[in-house]
KOLBANU-816921 format. One record per residue (C-alpha): x, y, z; residue in one letter; residue number from 0. Coordinates in Angstrom, 1 decimal, always signed. Layout:
REM residues N
      c1      c2      c3  resn  resi
       X       Y       Z     a   NUM
...
This chain:
REM residues 150
      c1      c2      c3  resn  resi
    -0.3    -5.7    +0.4     m     0
    -3.3    -7.8    +1.2     c     1
    -5.6    -6.6    +4.0     s     2
    -8.9    -8.2    +4.2     f     3
   -12.1    -8.8    +6.1     g     4
   -14.1   -11.8    +7.4     t     5
   -13.7   -15.1    +5.6     g     6
   -10.9   -14.0    +3.2     a     7
    -7.9   -16.2    +2.9     m     8
    -4.4   -15.0    +3.8     p     9
    -2.2   -13.8    +1.1     a    10
    +0.7   -16.0    +0.0     s    11
    +4.0   -14.9    +1.6     f    12
    +6.8   -15.9    -0.8     d    13
   +10.5   -15.0    -1.2     q    14
    +9.7   -11.5    -2.6     g    15
    +6.8   -10.6    -0.1     s    16
    +9.1    -9.1    +2.6     y    17
   +10.7    -6.7    +0.1     q    18
    +7.2    -5.9    -1.2     q    19
    +6.1    -5.0    +2.3     i    20
    +9.2    -2.8    +3.0     l    21
    +8.7    -1.0    -0.3     q    22
    +5.0    -0.3    +0.4     q    23
    +5.9    +0.9    +4.0     k    24
    +8.9    +2.9    +3.0     q    25
    +8.7    +5.6    +5.6     q    26
    +6.0    +3.9    +7.7     g    27
    +6.1    +2.4   +11.2     s    28
    +4.7    -1.1   +11.6     f    29
    +5.0    -4.4   +13.5     i    30
    +5.4    -7.7   +11.7     m    31
    +4.5   -10.8   +13.8     v    32
    +5.5   -14.3   +12.6     l    33
    +3.5   -17.1   +14.3     w    34
    +2.0   -20.6   +13.8     s    35
    -1.1   -22.4   +14.8     l    36
    +1.1   -25.1   +16.3     d    37
    +3.0   -22.7   +18.5     c    38
    +1.5   -22.5   +22.1     p    39
    +3.4   -19.2   +22.9     p    40
    +2.1   -17.7   +19.6     c    41
    -1.5   -18.6   +20.6     m    42
    -0.9   -17.1   +24.1     e    43
    +0.4   -13.9   +22.5     e    44
    -2.7   -13.3   +20.4     l    45
    -4.9   -11.8   +23.2     p    46
    -2.1    -9.2   +23.9     l    47
    -2.1    -8.3   +20.2     l    48
    -5.9    -8.1   +20.2     t    49
    -5.9    -5.7   +23.1     a    50
    -3.1    -3.6   +21.6     f    51
    -4.9    -3.5   +18.2     h    52
    -8.2    -2.5   +19.9     k    53
    -6.4    +0.3   +21.8     q    54
    -4.4    +1.4   +18.8     n    55
    -6.4    +0.6   +15.6     p    56
    -4.2    +2.9   +13.5     a    57
    -1.1    +0.9   +14.2     v    58
    -0.1    -1.2   +11.2     d    59
    +0.3    -4.8   +12.3     i    60
    +1.2    -7.5    +9.8     i    61
    +0.6   -11.1   +10.8     m    62
    +2.5   -13.8    +8.9     v    63
    +1.7   -17.4    +9.6     s    64
    +4.4   -20.0    +9.0     t    65
    +1.9   -22.8    +8.6     d    66
    +1.0   -24.7    +5.4     e    67
    -1.1   -22.6    +3.0     p    68
    -3.7   -25.5    +3.2     s    69
    -4.4   -24.4    +6.8     r    70
    -5.7   -21.1    +5.6     g    71
    -9.2   -21.6    +6.9     e    72
    -7.8   -22.5   +10.4     e    73
    -5.7   -19.3   +10.3     i    74
    -8.7   -17.2    +9.4     v    75
   -10.7   -18.9   +12.2     g    76
    -8.0   -18.0   +14.8     v    77
    -7.8   -14.5   +13.5     m    78
   -11.6   -14.1   +13.6     k    79
   -11.7   -15.6   +17.2     q    80
    -9.1   -13.0   +18.2     n    81
   -10.8   -10.1   +16.3     r    82
    -7.8    -9.5   +14.1     l    83
    -9.3   -10.0   +10.7     l    84
    -9.1    -6.4    +9.9     d    85
    -5.3    -6.4    +9.8     i    86
    -3.0    -7.7    +7.1     s    87
    -2.5   -11.5    +7.1     h    88
    -0.1   -13.7    +5.1     w    89
    +0.8   -17.4    +5.1     v    90
    +4.2   -18.8    +4.2     f    91
    +4.7   -20.4    +0.8     e    92
    +6.1   -23.4    +2.6     t    93
    +8.0   -24.8    -0.4     s    94
   +10.3   -21.7    +0.0     q    95
   +10.4   -21.6    +3.8     e    96
   +14.2   -21.4    +4.3     q    97
   +14.6   -18.8    +1.6     r    98
   +11.7   -16.8    +3.0     i    99
   +13.2   -16.8    +6.5     r   100
   +16.6   -15.8    +5.2     y   101
   +15.0   -12.9    +3.1     s   102
   +13.4   -11.6    +6.3     i   103
   +16.4   -12.0    +8.6     d   104
   +19.5   -14.1    +8.0     p   105
   +19.9   -14.3   +11.8     q   106
   +16.4   -15.9   +12.2     w   107
   +16.4   -19.7   +12.4     y   108
   +12.6   -20.2   +12.6     g   109
   +11.9   -19.8   +16.3     e   110
    +8.4   -18.6   +17.0     l   111
    +6.9   -16.3   +17.8     p   112
    +9.2   -13.8   +16.1     r   113
    +8.3   -10.1   +16.0     s   114
    +9.9    -7.2   +14.1     y   115
    +9.4    -3.6   +14.9     f   116
    +9.9    -0.8   +12.3     y   117
   +10.1    +3.0   +12.6     l   118
   +10.3    +5.1    +9.5     a   119
   +10.7    +2.0    +7.3     g   120
   +13.7    +0.8    +9.3     k   121
   +13.9    -2.3   +11.5     r   122
   +14.6    -1.2   +15.1     v   123
   +14.0    -4.4   +17.0     a   124
   +13.6    -8.2   +16.6     a   125
   +12.1   -10.2   +19.4     i   126
   +12.0   -14.0   +19.6     s   127
    +9.5   -15.4   +22.1     g   128
    +6.2   -14.0   +23.4     r   129
    +5.8   -10.2   +23.3     l   130
    +5.2    -8.3   +26.5     k   131
    +3.0    -5.3   +26.8     k   132
    +6.1    -3.3   +27.6     t   133
    +7.6    -4.2   +24.2     d   134
    +4.5    -2.9   +22.4     l   135
    +4.3    +0.2   +24.6     d   136
    +8.0    +1.1   +24.1     k   137
    +7.6    +0.8   +20.3     w   138
    +4.4    +2.8   +20.4     l   139
    +6.1    +5.6   +22.3     e   140
    +9.1    +5.6   +19.8     a   141
    +6.6    +5.6   +16.9     s   142
    +4.8    +8.6   +18.3     s   143
    +8.0   +10.5   +18.7     k   144
    +9.0    +9.6   +15.1     e   145
    +5.6   +10.9   +13.8     k   146
    +6.1   +14.1   +15.8     a   147
    +9.4   +14.7   +14.0     k   148
    +7.8   +14.6   +10.5     s   149
Protein backbone atom coordinates (compact mmCIF):
# COMPACT_ATOMS: atom_id res chain seq x y z
CA UNK A 1 0.00 0.00 0.00
CA UNK A 2 1.14 3.51 -0.68
CA UNK A 3 1.80 5.81 2.23
CA UNK A 4 3.72 8.93 1.40
CA UNK A 5 4.92 12.32 2.52
CA UNK A 6 4.67 15.89 1.32
CA UNK A 7 4.24 16.45 -2.38
CA UNK A 8 3.72 12.82 -3.40
CA UNK A 9 0.74 11.96 -5.57
CA UNK A 10 -1.99 9.59 -4.41
CA UNK A 11 -1.77 5.96 -5.47
CA UNK A 12 -4.21 4.82 -8.13
CA UNK A 13 -7.19 2.95 -6.64
CA UNK A 14 -8.41 0.46 -9.22
CA UNK A 15 -10.70 -2.56 -9.12
CA UNK A 16 -8.12 -4.70 -7.30
CA UNK A 17 -6.93 -2.12 -4.76
CA UNK A 18 -9.57 -2.83 -2.15
CA UNK A 19 -8.66 -6.52 -2.03
CA UNK A 20 -4.98 -5.55 -1.91
CA UNK A 21 -5.65 -3.38 1.16
CA UNK A 22 -7.64 -6.14 2.87
CA UNK A 23 -4.85 -8.63 2.17
CA UNK A 24 -2.21 -6.33 3.62
CA UNK A 25 -4.34 -5.54 6.66
CA UNK A 26 -5.46 -9.15 7.23
CA UNK A 27 -5.79 -9.03 11.00
CA UNK A 28 -5.42 -5.29 11.41
CA UNK A 29 -7.84 -2.59 12.46
CA UNK A 30 -8.22 0.44 10.22
CA UNK A 31 -10.58 3.10 8.91
CA UNK A 32 -11.15 3.72 5.20
CA UNK A 33 -12.68 7.07 4.25
CA UNK A 34 -14.03 7.77 0.75
CA UNK A 35 -14.32 11.44 -0.06
CA UNK A 36 -14.20 14.06 -2.83
CA UNK A 37 -12.93 17.58 -3.34
CA UNK A 38 -16.41 18.53 -4.59
CA UNK A 39 -18.24 17.18 -1.53
CA UNK A 40 -18.90 19.90 1.10
CA UNK A 41 -19.64 17.37 3.90
CA UNK A 42 -16.36 15.61 3.05
CA UNK A 43 -14.43 18.84 3.40
CA UNK A 44 -16.24 19.61 6.67
CA UNK A 45 -15.25 16.17 7.98
CA UNK A 46 -11.51 16.64 7.39
CA UNK A 47 -10.83 18.72 10.56
CA UNK A 48 -12.40 15.93 12.65
CA UNK A 49 -10.14 13.36 10.96
CA UNK A 50 -7.14 15.66 11.49
CA UNK A 51 -7.87 15.97 15.21
CA UNK A 52 -8.47 12.22 15.52
CA UNK A 53 -5.22 11.44 13.68
CA UNK A 54 -3.27 13.88 15.84
CA UNK A 55 -4.62 12.26 19.02
CA UNK A 56 -4.23 8.70 17.67
CA UNK A 57 -1.26 8.69 15.27
CA UNK A 58 -0.95 4.89 15.40
CA UNK A 59 -4.46 4.40 14.01
CA UNK A 60 -4.35 3.34 10.38
CA UNK A 61 -6.51 5.69 8.28
CA UNK A 62 -6.80 5.20 4.53
CA UNK A 63 -8.15 8.11 2.50
CA UNK A 64 -9.61 7.32 -0.93
CA UNK A 65 -10.58 10.24 -3.14
CA UNK A 66 -13.25 9.54 -5.74
CA UNK A 67 -12.04 12.48 -7.85
CA UNK A 68 -10.37 12.30 -11.26
CA UNK A 69 -6.70 11.26 -11.04
CA UNK A 70 -5.85 14.50 -12.86
CA UNK A 71 -6.83 16.36 -9.65
CA UNK A 72 -4.00 14.70 -7.72
CA UNK A 73 -2.25 17.98 -6.94
CA UNK A 74 -5.47 19.45 -5.50
CA UNK A 75 -5.95 16.32 -3.39
CA UNK A 76 -2.41 16.59 -2.04
CA UNK A 77 -2.99 20.29 -1.32
CA UNK A 78 -6.10 19.55 0.74
CA UNK A 79 -4.35 16.73 2.59
CA UNK A 80 -1.37 19.00 3.29
CA UNK A 81 -3.66 21.80 4.51
CA UNK A 82 -5.31 19.31 6.89
CA UNK A 83 -2.00 17.80 8.02
CA UNK A 84 -2.95 14.35 6.72
CA UNK A 85 -0.12 13.72 4.28
CA UNK A 86 1.45 11.09 6.52
CA UNK A 87 -1.46 8.67 6.07
CA UNK A 88 -2.23 6.48 3.08
CA UNK A 89 -3.89 8.26 0.13
CA UNK A 90 -5.48 6.85 -2.99
CA UNK A 91 -7.46 8.27 -5.90
CA UNK A 92 -10.10 6.38 -7.91
CA UNK A 93 -9.20 5.18 -11.36
CA UNK A 94 -12.37 6.86 -12.63
CA UNK A 95 -12.66 4.79 -15.80
CA UNK A 96 -13.59 1.89 -13.46
CA UNK A 97 -15.69 3.86 -10.96
CA UNK A 98 -18.78 1.61 -10.84
CA UNK A 99 -16.70 -1.57 -10.63
CA UNK A 100 -14.54 -0.11 -7.90
CA UNK A 101 -17.57 0.94 -5.85
CA UNK A 102 -19.07 -2.53 -6.24
CA UNK A 103 -15.76 -4.20 -5.25
CA UNK A 104 -15.75 -2.18 -2.01
CA UNK A 105 -19.42 -2.61 -1.16
CA UNK A 106 -22.27 -3.78 -3.42
CA UNK A 107 -24.66 -1.79 -1.18
CA UNK A 108 -22.79 1.49 -1.77
CA UNK A 109 -24.15 3.67 -4.56
CA UNK A 110 -21.58 6.46 -4.44
CA UNK A 111 -22.88 8.75 -1.69
CA UNK A 112 -20.12 10.67 0.06
CA UNK A 113 -18.54 10.81 2.47
CA UNK A 114 -18.54 7.06 3.09
CA UNK A 115 -16.48 5.50 5.87
CA UNK A 116 -15.72 1.88 6.67
CA UNK A 117 -14.44 0.64 10.01
CA UNK A 118 -12.48 -2.62 10.33
CA UNK A 119 -11.48 -4.68 13.36
CA UNK A 120 -9.17 -7.68 13.01
CA UNK A 121 -9.44 -7.37 9.23
CA UNK A 122 -13.26 -7.56 9.21
CA UNK A 123 -15.65 -4.75 8.35
CA UNK A 124 -17.69 -3.84 11.41
CA UNK A 125 -19.40 -0.64 10.25
CA UNK A 126 -20.17 1.42 7.16
CA UNK A 127 -21.32 5.01 7.58
CA UNK A 128 -22.68 7.30 4.87
CA UNK A 129 -22.54 10.99 5.68
CA UNK A 130 -20.26 13.01 7.93
CA UNK A 131 -18.59 11.14 10.73
CA UNK A 132 -19.14 12.24 14.30
CA UNK A 133 -16.53 12.16 17.02
CA UNK A 134 -18.63 9.48 18.74
CA UNK A 135 -18.30 7.21 15.66
CA UNK A 136 -14.52 7.42 15.87
CA UNK A 137 -14.42 7.05 19.65
CA UNK A 138 -16.70 4.01 19.59
CA UNK A 139 -14.50 2.31 16.99
CA UNK A 140 -11.32 3.26 18.88
CA UNK A 141 -12.69 1.69 22.06
CA UNK A 142 -13.62 -1.50 20.17
CA UNK A 143 -10.19 -1.53 18.52
CA UNK A 144 -8.47 -1.24 21.91
CA UNK A 145 -10.52 -4.16 23.25
CA UNK A 146 -9.64 -6.20 20.15
CA UNK A 147 -5.93 -5.51 20.66
CA UNK A 148 -6.18 -6.53 24.32
CA UNK A 149 -7.56 -9.93 23.25
CA UNK A 150 -4.53 -10.74 21.11
